[in-house]
PyMOL CGO cylinders between C-alpha atoms (Angstrom):
from pymol import cmd
from pymol.cgo import CYLINDER

trace = [
    CYLINDER, -26.75, 2.95, 7.54, -25.02, 0.40, 9.96, 0.3, 1, 1, 1, 1, 1, 1,
    CYLINDER, -25.02, 0.40, 9.96, -21.60, 0.39, 11.19, 0.3, 1, 1, 1, 1, 1, 1,
    CYLINDER, -21.60, 0.39, 11.19, -20.35, -3.25, 10.41, 0.3, 1, 1, 1, 1, 1, 1,
    CYLINDER, -20.35, -3.25, 10.41, -17.19, -2.86, 12.42, 0.3, 1, 1, 1, 1, 1, 1,
    CYLINDER, -17.19, -2.86, 12.42, -15.31, 0.05, 14.11, 0.3, 1, 1, 1, 1, 1, 1,
    CYLINDER, -15.31, 0.05, 14.11, -15.04, 2.93, 11.33, 0.3, 1, 1, 1, 1, 1, 1,
    CYLINDER, -15.04, 2.93, 11.33, -16.75, 1.03, 8.51, 0.3, 1, 1, 1, 1, 1, 1,
    CYLINDER, -16.75, 1.03, 8.51, -20.04, 1.98, 7.61, 0.3, 1, 1, 1, 1, 1, 1,
    CYLINDER, -20.04, 1.98, 7.61, -22.41, 0.20, 5.13, 0.3, 1, 1, 1, 1, 1, 1,
    CYLINDER, -22.41, 0.20, 5.13, -25.82, 0.79, 3.14, 0.3, 1, 1, 1, 1, 1, 1,
    CYLINDER, -25.82, 0.79, 3.14, -27.98, -0.34, 0.65, 0.3, 1, 1, 1, 1, 1, 1,
    CYLINDER, -27.98, -0.34, 0.65, -29.76, 1.27, -1.58, 0.3, 1, 1, 1, 1, 1, 1,
    CYLINDER, -29.76, 1.27, -1.58, -31.78, 0.47, -5.09, 0.3, 1, 1, 1, 1, 1, 1,
    CYLINDER, -31.78, 0.47, -5.09, -29.50, 1.49, -8.14, 0.3, 1, 1, 1, 1, 1, 1,
    CYLINDER, -29.50, 1.49, -8.14, -31.59, 3.53, -10.57, 0.3, 1, 1, 1, 1, 1, 1,
    CYLINDER, -31.59, 3.53, -10.57, -30.27, 1.65, -13.72, 0.3, 1, 1, 1, 1, 1, 1,
    CYLINDER, -30.27, 1.65, -13.72, -30.44, -1.58, -12.35, 0.3, 1, 1, 1, 1, 1, 1,
    CYLINDER, -30.44, -1.58, -12.35, -33.48, -1.55, -10.30, 0.3, 1, 1, 1, 1, 1, 1,
    CYLINDER, -33.48, -1.55, -10.30, -31.33, -3.83, -7.58, 0.3, 1, 1, 1, 1, 1, 1,
    CYLINDER, -31.33, -3.83, -7.58, -30.05, -3.25, -4.09, 0.3, 1, 1, 1, 1, 1, 1,
    CYLINDER, -30.05, -3.25, -4.09, -26.63, -2.27, -4.09, 0.3, 1, 1, 1, 1, 1, 1,
    CYLINDER, -26.63, -2.27, -4.09, -23.81, -2.10, -1.56, 0.3, 1, 1, 1, 1, 1, 1,
    CYLINDER, -23.81, -2.10, -1.56, -22.20, 1.48, -0.79, 0.3, 1, 1, 1, 1, 1, 1,
    CYLINDER, -22.20, 1.48, -0.79, -19.54, 1.96, 2.21, 0.3, 1, 1, 1, 1, 1, 1,
    CYLINDER, -19.54, 1.96, 2.21, -18.14, 4.95, 4.10, 0.3, 1, 1, 1, 1, 1, 1,
    CYLINDER, -18.14, 4.95, 4.10, -14.90, 5.24, 6.11, 0.3, 1, 1, 1, 1, 1, 1,
    CYLINDER, -14.90, 5.24, 6.11, -15.38, 8.63, 8.22, 0.3, 1, 1, 1, 1, 1, 1,
    CYLINDER, -15.38, 8.63, 8.22, -11.59, 8.40, 9.62, 0.3, 1, 1, 1, 1, 1, 1,
    CYLINDER, -11.59, 8.40, 9.62, -10.39, 8.98, 6.02, 0.3, 1, 1, 1, 1, 1, 1,
    CYLINDER, -10.39, 8.98, 6.02, -13.68, 11.11, 4.85, 0.3, 1, 1, 1, 1, 1, 1,
    CYLINDER, -13.68, 11.11, 4.85, -13.79, 7.95, 1.82, 0.3, 1, 1, 1, 1, 1, 1,
    CYLINDER, -13.79, 7.95, 1.82, -16.97, 6.64, 0.14, 0.3, 1, 1, 1, 1, 1, 1,
    CYLINDER, -16.97, 6.64, 0.14, -16.51, 3.63, -1.74, 0.3, 1, 1, 1, 1, 1, 1,
    CYLINDER, -16.51, 3.63, -1.74, -19.01, 3.42, -5.16, 0.3, 1, 1, 1, 1, 1, 1,
    CYLINDER, -19.01, 3.42, -5.16, -21.71, 5.26, -3.28, 0.3, 1, 1, 1, 1, 1, 1,
    CYLINDER, -21.71, 5.26, -3.28, -25.41, 5.35, -3.72, 0.3, 1, 1, 1, 1, 1, 1,
    CYLINDER, -25.41, 5.35, -3.72, -27.02, 8.20, -1.10, 0.3, 1, 1, 1, 1, 1, 1,
    CYLINDER, -27.02, 8.20, -1.10, -27.75, 6.43, 1.96, 0.3, 1, 1, 1, 1, 1, 1,
    CYLINDER, -27.75, 6.43, 1.96, -31.69, 5.71, 2.90, 0.3, 1, 1, 1, 1, 1, 1,
    CYLINDER, -31.69, 5.71, 2.90, -30.83, 8.39, 5.93, 0.3, 1, 1, 1, 1, 1, 1,
    CYLINDER, -30.83, 8.39, 5.93, -29.89, 11.12, 2.98, 0.3, 1, 1, 1, 1, 1, 1,
    CYLINDER, -29.89, 11.12, 2.98, -26.98, 13.25, 3.17, 0.3, 1, 1, 1, 1, 1, 1,
    CYLINDER, -26.98, 13.25, 3.17, -27.41, 14.85, 6.45, 0.3, 1, 1, 1, 1, 1, 1,
    CYLINDER, -27.41, 14.85, 6.45, -26.17, 11.48, 7.80, 0.3, 1, 1, 1, 1, 1, 1,
    CYLINDER, -26.17, 11.48, 7.80, -22.84, 11.58, 5.94, 0.3, 1, 1, 1, 1, 1, 1,
    CYLINDER, -22.84, 11.58, 5.94, -22.28, 15.14, 7.06, 0.3, 1, 1, 1, 1, 1, 1,
    CYLINDER, -22.28, 15.14, 7.06, -22.91, 13.90, 10.66, 0.3, 1, 1, 1, 1, 1, 1,
    CYLINDER, -22.91, 13.90, 10.66, -20.55, 11.01, 10.44, 0.3, 1, 1, 1, 1, 1, 1,
    CYLINDER, -20.55, 11.01, 10.44, -17.75, 12.71, 7.97, 0.3, 1, 1, 1, 1, 1, 1,
    CYLINDER, -17.75, 12.71, 7.97, -18.12, 14.75, 5.93, 0.3, 1, 1, 1, 1, 1, 1,
    CYLINDER, -18.12, 14.75, 5.93, -17.07, 12.79, 3.03, 0.3, 1, 1, 1, 1, 1, 1,
    CYLINDER, -17.07, 12.79, 3.03, -13.86, 14.16, 1.03, 0.3, 1, 1, 1, 1, 1, 1,
    CYLINDER, -13.86, 14.16, 1.03, -12.78, 11.19, -1.17, 0.3, 1, 1, 1, 1, 1, 1,
    CYLINDER, -12.78, 11.19, -1.17, -14.87, 9.16, -3.29, 0.3, 1, 1, 1, 1, 1, 1,
    CYLINDER, -14.87, 9.16, -3.29, -13.18, 5.86, -4.94, 0.3, 1, 1, 1, 1, 1, 1,
    CYLINDER, -13.18, 5.86, -4.94, -14.80, 3.41, -7.68, 0.3, 1, 1, 1, 1, 1, 1,
    CYLINDER, -14.80, 3.41, -7.68, -13.75, -0.01, -8.02, 0.3, 1, 1, 1, 1, 1, 1,
    CYLINDER, -13.75, -0.01, -8.02, -14.55, 0.27, -11.54, 0.3, 1, 1, 1, 1, 1, 1,
    CYLINDER, -14.55, 0.27, -11.54, -16.06, 2.57, -14.15, 0.3, 1, 1, 1, 1, 1, 1,
    CYLINDER, -16.06, 2.57, -14.15, -19.58, 1.35, -13.57, 0.3, 1, 1, 1, 1, 1, 1,
    CYLINDER, -19.58, 1.35, -13.57, -19.86, 2.58, -10.51, 0.3, 1, 1, 1, 1, 1, 1,
    CYLINDER, -19.86, 2.58, -10.51, -20.49, 6.44, -10.82, 0.3, 1, 1, 1, 1, 1, 1,
    CYLINDER, -20.49, 6.44, -10.82, -23.87, 5.88, -9.13, 0.3, 1, 1, 1, 1, 1, 1,
    CYLINDER, -23.87, 5.88, -9.13, -24.59, 9.09, -7.12, 0.3, 1, 1, 1, 1, 1, 1,
    CYLINDER, -24.59, 9.09, -7.12, -21.39, 10.82, -7.09, 0.3, 1, 1, 1, 1, 1, 1,
    CYLINDER, -21.39, 10.82, -7.09, -22.83, 13.69, -9.06, 0.3, 1, 1, 1, 1, 1, 1,
    CYLINDER, -22.83, 13.69, -9.06, -25.14, 14.52, -6.26, 0.3, 1, 1, 1, 1, 1, 1,
    CYLINDER, -25.14, 14.52, -6.26, -22.14, 13.88, -3.64, 0.3, 1, 1, 1, 1, 1, 1,
    CYLINDER, -22.14, 13.88, -3.64, -19.49, 16.08, -5.68, 0.3, 1, 1, 1, 1, 1, 1,
    CYLINDER, -19.49, 16.08, -5.68, -21.99, 18.95, -5.19, 0.3, 1, 1, 1, 1, 1, 1,
    CYLINDER, -21.99, 18.95, -5.19, -23.03, 18.71, -1.83, 0.3, 1, 1, 1, 1, 1, 1,
    CYLINDER, -23.03, 18.71, -1.83, -19.61, 17.83, -0.07, 0.3, 1, 1, 1, 1, 1, 1,
    CYLINDER, -19.61, 17.83, -0.07, -17.00, 19.20, -2.96, 0.3, 1, 1, 1, 1, 1, 1,
    CYLINDER, -17.00, 19.20, -2.96, -15.81, 15.31, -2.98, 0.3, 1, 1, 1, 1, 1, 1,
    CYLINDER, -15.81, 15.31, -2.98, -12.81, 14.31, -5.34, 0.3, 1, 1, 1, 1, 1, 1,
    CYLINDER, -12.81, 14.31, -5.34, -13.86, 11.17, -7.29, 0.3, 1, 1, 1, 1, 1, 1,
    CYLINDER, -13.86, 11.17, -7.29, -11.35, 9.06, -8.39, 0.3, 1, 1, 1, 1, 1, 1,
    CYLINDER, -11.35, 9.06, -8.39, -11.58, 5.55, -10.80, 0.3, 1, 1, 1, 1, 1, 1,
    CYLINDER, -11.58, 5.55, -10.80, -9.30, 3.26, -12.36, 0.3, 1, 1, 1, 1, 1, 1,
    CYLINDER, -9.30, 3.26, -12.36, -7.57, 4.75, -15.58, 0.3, 1, 1, 1, 1, 1, 1,
    CYLINDER, -7.57, 4.75, -15.58, -8.28, 2.03, -17.65, 0.3, 1, 1, 1, 1, 1, 1,
    CYLINDER, -8.28, 2.03, -17.65, -11.77, 3.18, -17.37, 0.3, 1, 1, 1, 1, 1, 1,
    CYLINDER, -11.77, 3.18, -17.37, -11.84, 6.94, -17.69, 0.3, 1, 1, 1, 1, 1, 1,
    CYLINDER, -11.84, 6.94, -17.69, -13.18, 6.40, -21.57, 0.3, 1, 1, 1, 1, 1, 1,
    CYLINDER, -13.18, 6.40, -21.57, -16.37, 5.88, -19.86, 0.3, 1, 1, 1, 1, 1, 1,
    CYLINDER, -16.37, 5.88, -19.86, -16.68, 9.27, -18.05, 0.3, 1, 1, 1, 1, 1, 1,
    CYLINDER, -16.68, 9.27, -18.05, -18.28, 12.69, -19.21, 0.3, 1, 1, 1, 1, 1, 1,
    CYLINDER, -18.28, 12.69, -19.21, -17.43, 16.10, -18.93, 0.3, 1, 1, 1, 1, 1, 1,
    CYLINDER, -17.43, 16.10, -18.93, -20.28, 16.28, -16.72, 0.3, 1, 1, 1, 1, 1, 1,
    CYLINDER, -20.28, 16.28, -16.72, -18.53, 13.54, -14.47, 0.3, 1, 1, 1, 1, 1, 1,
    CYLINDER, -18.53, 13.54, -14.47, -15.37, 15.13, -12.81, 0.3, 1, 1, 1, 1, 1, 1,
    CYLINDER, -15.37, 15.13, -12.81, -13.37, 11.90, -11.95, 0.3, 1, 1, 1, 1, 1, 1,
    CYLINDER, -13.37, 11.90, -11.95, -9.67, 11.81, -11.65, 0.3, 1, 1, 1, 1, 1, 1,
    CYLINDER, -9.67, 11.81, -11.65, -7.81, 8.55, -12.46, 0.3, 1, 1, 1, 1, 1, 1,
    CYLINDER, -7.81, 8.55, -12.46, -6.20, 5.97, -10.42, 0.3, 1, 1, 1, 1, 1, 1,
    CYLINDER, -6.20, 5.97, -10.42, -3.56, 3.72, -11.47, 0.3, 1, 1, 1, 1, 1, 1,
    CYLINDER, -3.56, 3.72, -11.47, -2.99, -0.01, -10.21, 0.3, 1, 1, 1, 1, 1, 1,
    CYLINDER, -2.99, -0.01, -10.21, 0.03, -0.28, -7.57, 0.3, 1, 1, 1, 1, 1, 1,
    CYLINDER, 0.03, -0.28, -7.57, -0.99, 3.41, -6.22, 0.3, 1, 1, 1, 1, 1, 1,
    CYLINDER, -0.99, 3.41, -6.22, -1.35, 4.17, -2.58, 0.3, 1, 1, 1, 1, 1, 1,
    CYLINDER, -1.35, 4.17, -2.58, -4.32, 6.82, -1.97, 0.3, 1, 1, 1, 1, 1, 1,
    CYLINDER, -4.32, 6.82, -1.97, -5.51, 9.22, 0.72, 0.3, 1, 1, 1, 1, 1, 1,
    CYLINDER, -5.51, 9.22, 0.72, -1.99, 9.31, 2.03, 0.3, 1, 1, 1, 1, 1, 1,
    CYLINDER, -1.99, 9.31, 2.03, -1.52, 5.91, 2.16, 0.3, 1, 1, 1, 1, 1, 1,
    CYLINDER, -1.52, 5.91, 2.16, -4.75, 4.59, 3.98, 0.3, 1, 1, 1, 1, 1, 1,
    CYLINDER, -4.75, 4.59, 3.98, -5.88, 2.68, 0.37, 0.3, 1, 1, 1, 1, 1, 1,
    CYLINDER, -5.88, 2.68, 0.37, -3.80, 0.82, -2.06, 0.3, 1, 1, 1, 1, 1, 1,
    CYLINDER, -3.80, 0.82, -2.06, -4.66, -0.26, -5.45, 0.3, 1, 1, 1, 1, 1, 1,
    CYLINDER, -4.66, -0.26, -5.45, -4.73, -3.76, -6.88, 0.3, 1, 1, 1, 1, 1, 1,
    CYLINDER, -4.73, -3.76, -6.88, -5.34, -5.14, -10.41, 0.3, 1, 1, 1, 1, 1, 1,
    CYLINDER, -5.34, -5.14, -10.41, -8.19, -7.76, -10.70, 0.3, 1, 1, 1, 1, 1, 1,
    CYLINDER, -8.19, -7.76, -10.70, -8.96, -7.11, -14.63, 0.3, 1, 1, 1, 1, 1, 1,
    CYLINDER, -8.96, -7.11, -14.63, -10.20, -10.32, -16.25, 0.3, 1, 1, 1, 1, 1, 1,
    CYLINDER, -10.20, -10.32, -16.25, -13.93, -9.25, -16.12, 0.3, 1, 1, 1, 1, 1, 1,
    CYLINDER, -13.93, -9.25, -16.12, -13.07, -5.86, -17.41, 0.3, 1, 1, 1, 1, 1, 1,
    CYLINDER, -13.07, -5.86, -17.41, -9.54, -3.72, -17.85, 0.3, 1, 1, 1, 1, 1, 1,
    CYLINDER, -9.54, -3.72, -17.85, -10.64, -1.51, -15.19, 0.3, 1, 1, 1, 1, 1, 1,
    CYLINDER, -10.64, -1.51, -15.19, -11.52, -4.35, -12.41, 0.3, 1, 1, 1, 1, 1, 1,
    CYLINDER, -11.52, -4.35, -12.41, -9.92, -3.29, -9.28, 0.3, 1, 1, 1, 1, 1, 1,
    CYLINDER, -9.92, -3.29, -9.28, -9.61, -3.89, -5.61, 0.3, 1, 1, 1, 1, 1, 1,
    CYLINDER, -9.61, -3.89, -5.61, -8.83, -1.54, -2.97, 0.3, 1, 1, 1, 1, 1, 1,
    CYLINDER, -8.83, -1.54, -2.97, -6.99, -2.56, 0.36, 0.3, 1, 1, 1, 1, 1, 1,
    CYLINDER, -6.99, -2.56, 0.36, -8.23, -0.55, 3.52, 0.3, 1, 1, 1, 1, 1, 1,
    CYLINDER, -8.23, -0.55, 3.52, -5.94, -1.67, 6.27, 0.3, 1, 1, 1, 1, 1, 1,
    CYLINDER, -5.94, -1.67, 6.27, -7.15, 0.76, 8.95, 0.3, 1, 1, 1, 1, 1, 1,
    CYLINDER, -7.15, 0.76, 8.95, -10.84, -0.94, 8.76, 0.3, 1, 1, 1, 1, 1, 1,
    CYLINDER, -10.84, -0.94, 8.76, -9.20, -4.56, 7.55, 0.3, 1, 1, 1, 1, 1, 1,
    CYLINDER, -9.20, -4.56, 7.55, -11.35, -4.60, 4.43, 0.3, 1, 1, 1, 1, 1, 1,
    CYLINDER, -11.35, -4.60, 4.43, -10.98, -5.26, 0.75, 0.3, 1, 1, 1, 1, 1, 1,
    CYLINDER, -10.98, -5.26, 0.75, -13.14, -3.61, -1.47, 0.3, 1, 1, 1, 1, 1, 1,
    CYLINDER, -13.14, -3.61, -1.47, -14.27, -5.40, -4.96, 0.3, 1, 1, 1, 1, 1, 1,
    CYLINDER, -14.27, -5.40, -4.96, -15.90, -4.31, -7.67, 0.3, 1, 1, 1, 1, 1, 1,
    CYLINDER, -15.90, -4.31, -7.67, -18.07, -6.85, -10.20, 0.3, 1, 1, 1, 1, 1, 1,
    CYLINDER, -18.07, -6.85, -10.20, -15.99, -9.91, -10.32, 0.3, 1, 1, 1, 1, 1, 1,
    CYLINDER, -15.99, -9.91, -10.32, -17.17, -11.50, -7.26, 0.3, 1, 1, 1, 1, 1, 1,
    CYLINDER, -17.17, -11.50, -7.26, -20.57, -10.65, -5.83, 0.3, 1, 1, 1, 1, 1, 1,
    CYLINDER, -20.57, -10.65, -5.83, -21.95, -11.99, -2.37, 0.3, 1, 1, 1, 1, 1, 1,
    CYLINDER, -21.95, -11.99, -2.37, -25.93, -13.28, -1.88, 0.3, 1, 1, 1, 1, 1, 1,
    CYLINDER, -25.93, -13.28, -1.88, -26.08, -16.26, 0.35, 0.3, 1, 1, 1, 1, 1, 1,
    CYLINDER, -26.08, -16.26, 0.35, -22.40, -16.75, -0.76, 0.3, 1, 1, 1, 1, 1, 1,
    CYLINDER, -22.40, -16.75, -0.76, -19.46, -15.81, -2.70, 0.3, 1, 1, 1, 1, 1, 1,
    CYLINDER, -19.46, -15.81, -2.70, -20.30, -16.11, -6.30, 0.3, 1, 1, 1, 1, 1, 1,
    CYLINDER, -20.30, -16.11, -6.30, -19.31, -14.99, -9.96, 0.3, 1, 1, 1, 1, 1, 1,
    CYLINDER, -19.31, -14.99, -9.96, -21.46, -12.81, -11.96, 0.3, 1, 1, 1, 1, 1, 1,
    CYLINDER, -21.46, -12.81, -11.96, -23.80, -14.05, -14.22, 0.3, 1, 1, 1, 1, 1, 1,
    CYLINDER, -23.80, -14.05, -14.22, -22.12, -15.55, -17.24, 0.3, 1, 1, 1, 1, 1, 1,
    CYLINDER, -22.12, -15.55, -17.24, -24.04, -13.03, -19.53, 0.3, 1, 1, 1, 1, 1, 1,
    CYLINDER, -24.04, -13.03, -19.53, -22.09, -10.34, -17.91, 0.3, 1, 1, 1, 1, 1, 1,
    CYLINDER, -22.09, -10.34, -17.91, -19.02, -11.80, -19.07, 0.3, 1, 1, 1, 1, 1, 1,
    CYLINDER, -19.02, -11.80, -19.07, -17.52, -11.71, -22.72, 0.3, 1, 1, 1, 1, 1, 1,
    CYLINDER, -17.52, -11.71, -22.72, -15.91, -15.22, -22.43, 0.3, 1, 1, 1, 1, 1, 1,
    CYLINDER, -15.91, -15.22, -22.43, -17.50, -16.50, -19.09, 0.3, 1, 1, 1, 1, 1, 1,
    CYLINDER, -17.50, -16.50, -19.09, -15.23, -19.73, -18.97, 0.3, 1, 1, 1, 1, 1, 1,
    CYLINDER, -15.23, -19.73, -18.97, -11.81, -18.16, -19.44, 0.3, 1, 1, 1, 1, 1, 1,
    CYLINDER, -11.81, -18.16, -19.44, -12.97, -15.14, -17.15, 0.3, 1, 1, 1, 1, 1, 1,
    CYLINDER, -12.97, -15.14, -17.15, -13.74, -17.27, -14.75, 0.3, 1, 1, 1, 1, 1, 1,
    CYLINDER, -13.74, -17.27, -14.75, -10.16, -18.90, -14.57, 0.3, 1, 1, 1, 1, 1, 1,
    CYLINDER, -10.16, -18.90, -14.57, -8.74, -15.20, -14.55, 0.3, 1, 1, 1, 1, 1, 1,
    CYLINDER, -8.74, -15.20, -14.55, -11.01, -14.11, -11.51, 0.3, 1, 1, 1, 1, 1, 1,
    CYLINDER, -11.01, -14.11, -11.51, -10.10, -17.04, -9.40, 0.3, 1, 1, 1, 1, 1, 1,
    CYLINDER, -10.10, -17.04, -9.40, -6.12, -16.41, -9.96, 0.3, 1, 1, 1, 1, 1, 1,
    CYLINDER, -6.12, -16.41, -9.96, -6.83, -12.62, -9.26, 0.3, 1, 1, 1, 1, 1, 1,
    CYLINDER, -6.83, -12.62, -9.26, -8.52, -13.21, -5.63, 0.3, 1, 1, 1, 1, 1, 1,
    CYLINDER, -8.52, -13.21, -5.63, -6.28, -16.12, -4.93, 0.3, 1, 1, 1, 1, 1, 1,
    CYLINDER, -6.28, -16.12, -4.93, -3.28, -13.81, -5.37, 0.3, 1, 1, 1, 1, 1, 1,
    CYLINDER, -3.28, -13.81, -5.37, -5.02, -11.11, -3.46, 0.3, 1, 1, 1, 1, 1, 1,
    CYLINDER, -5.02, -11.11, -3.46, -5.78, -13.47, -0.61, 0.3, 1, 1, 1, 1, 1, 1,
    CYLINDER, -5.78, -13.47, -0.61, -2.31, -14.85, -0.51, 0.3, 1, 1, 1, 1, 1, 1,
    CYLINDER, -2.31, -14.85, -0.51, -0.72, -11.19, -0.56, 0.3, 1, 1, 1, 1, 1, 1,
    CYLINDER, -0.72, -11.19, -0.56, -2.86, -9.10, 1.58, 0.3, 1, 1, 1, 1, 1, 1,
    CYLINDER, -2.86, -9.10, 1.58, -4.29, -9.11, 5.14, 0.3, 1, 1, 1, 1, 1, 1,
    CYLINDER, -4.29, -9.11, 5.14, -8.01, -8.50, 5.65, 0.3, 1, 1, 1, 1, 1, 1,
    CYLINDER, -8.01, -8.50, 5.65, -10.92, -9.45, 7.56, 0.3, 1, 1, 1, 1, 1, 1,
    CYLINDER, -10.92, -9.45, 7.56, -13.80, -7.80, 5.73, 0.3, 1, 1, 1, 1, 1, 1,
    CYLINDER, -13.80, -7.80, 5.73, -14.84, -8.17, 2.06, 0.3, 1, 1, 1, 1, 1, 1,
    CYLINDER, -14.84, -8.17, 2.06, -16.76, -5.08, 0.80, 0.3, 1, 1, 1, 1, 1, 1,
    CYLINDER, -16.76, -5.08, 0.80, -18.54, -6.40, -2.54, 0.3, 1, 1, 1, 1, 1, 1,
    CYLINDER, -18.54, -6.40, -2.54, -20.41, -3.38, -4.36, 0.3, 1, 1, 1, 1, 1, 1,
    CYLINDER, -20.41, -3.38, -4.36, -23.24, -6.29, -4.85, 0.3, 1, 1, 1, 1, 1, 1,
    CYLINDER, -23.24, -6.29, -4.85, -24.52, -8.15, -2.18, 0.3, 1, 1, 1, 1, 1, 1,
    CYLINDER, -24.52, -8.15, -2.18, -23.89, -7.73, 1.63, 0.3, 1, 1, 1, 1, 1, 1,
    CYLINDER, -23.89, -7.73, 1.63, -20.37, -7.64, 3.05, 0.3, 1, 1, 1, 1, 1, 1,
    CYLINDER, -20.37, -7.64, 3.05, -18.33, -10.33, 4.64, 0.3, 1, 1, 1, 1, 1, 1,
    CYLINDER, -18.33, -10.33, 4.64, -17.38, -8.88, 8.25, 0.3, 1, 1, 1, 1, 1, 1,
    CYLINDER, -17.38, -8.88, 8.25, -14.86, -11.44, 9.85, 0.3, 1, 1, 1, 1, 1, 1,
    CYLINDER, -14.86, -11.44, 9.85, -12.91, -14.24, 8.10, 0.3, 1, 1, 1, 1, 1, 1,
    CYLINDER, -12.91, -14.24, 8.10, -13.15, -12.48, 4.59, 0.3, 1, 1, 1, 1, 1, 1,
    CYLINDER, -13.15, -12.48, 4.59, -9.55, -13.43, 3.52, 0.3, 1, 1, 1, 1, 1, 1,
    CYLINDER, -9.55, -13.43, 3.52, -10.32, -17.31, 4.21, 0.3, 1, 1, 1, 1, 1, 1,
    CYLINDER, -10.32, -17.31, 4.21, -13.47, -16.92, 2.72, 0.3, 1, 1, 1, 1, 1, 1,
    CYLINDER, -13.47, -16.92, 2.72, -12.34, -15.45, -0.77, 0.3, 1, 1, 1, 1, 1, 1,
    CYLINDER, -12.34, -15.45, -0.77, -9.14, -17.84, -0.69, 0.3, 1, 1, 1, 1, 1, 1,
    CYLINDER, -9.14, -17.84, -0.69, -11.55, -20.87, -0.05, 0.3, 1, 1, 1, 1, 1, 1,
    CYLINDER, -11.55, -20.87, -0.05, -13.65, -19.18, -3.19, 0.3, 1, 1, 1, 1, 1, 1,
    CYLINDER, -13.65, -19.18, -3.19, -11.11, -18.92, -5.21, 0.3, 1, 1, 1, 1, 1, 1,
    CYLINDER, -11.11, -18.92, -5.21, -9.81, -22.29, -4.79, 0.3, 1, 1, 1, 1, 1, 1,
    CYLINDER, -9.81, -22.29, -4.79, -12.66, -24.07, -4.68, 0.3, 1, 1, 1, 1, 1, 1,
    CYLINDER, -12.66, -24.07, -4.68, -15.06, -22.40, -7.30, 0.3, 1, 1, 1, 1, 1, 1,
    CYLINDER, -15.06, -22.40, -7.30, -15.30, -24.40, -10.63, 0.3, 1, 1, 1, 1, 1, 1,
    CYLINDER, -15.30, -24.40, -10.63, -14.36, -22.53, -13.68, 0.3, 1, 1, 1, 1, 1, 1,
]
cmd.load_cgo(trace, "trace")
C-alpha cells in the first residue's frame, strides 16, 4: 500500500477471476474503500489506517473482496442501481443513483454509461480525485478497454469520449483513480480531457 497523495492510499493485487493486477483505493478520512481487493499487507493494515466503513463500487463487476471486508469490518457496500441485478442474496449491496451525493457529501456520483448502463465515476473532492470504472484504463497512458469487451466498439468509444470530456469540463480533480492500471497523480483532469479530445473513435 502506498499513500499516493495526502489521505489517499492505493495498492494493487491479483484479481482471482481475471488473473491480472488491479487497483484498489482507501480514503481513511471517510472510511471509504473503492473497488477493493484485500491489500497485500492484509486486513489489519486497513484497520490501522481506518477502519473502513463504506465500500463504493464504480460498476457492478467490481465486487472483488467485498465479502471479506464486510465480514471483517461490517462495511456498507454500494453499487450503481442499474447494475443491481448482478448481485446475489449472499452479496449485500445497497444501490446508489447517478446524481447522488454519498457519505455526507464526500462523494458525488456521475454517469459514464456507454460501455455498460451502470458505468459510473465518483468525484471525491477531499482528495481531489475522480474514480472511474472500466471505460478507461491506464497502462503507460490512458486508453480504452479492448474492443472485445465492448458490444459496439466504435459507438462505445465515441460515447466514452463524450462522457469523459464532460466530466473533465465540469469537475475539478488532480488525481484519476483507475480500477485497471495505475492511478494518475497530479494533472489528471487535463490528461483525461486531452485523451477524450484526441483518442480516435
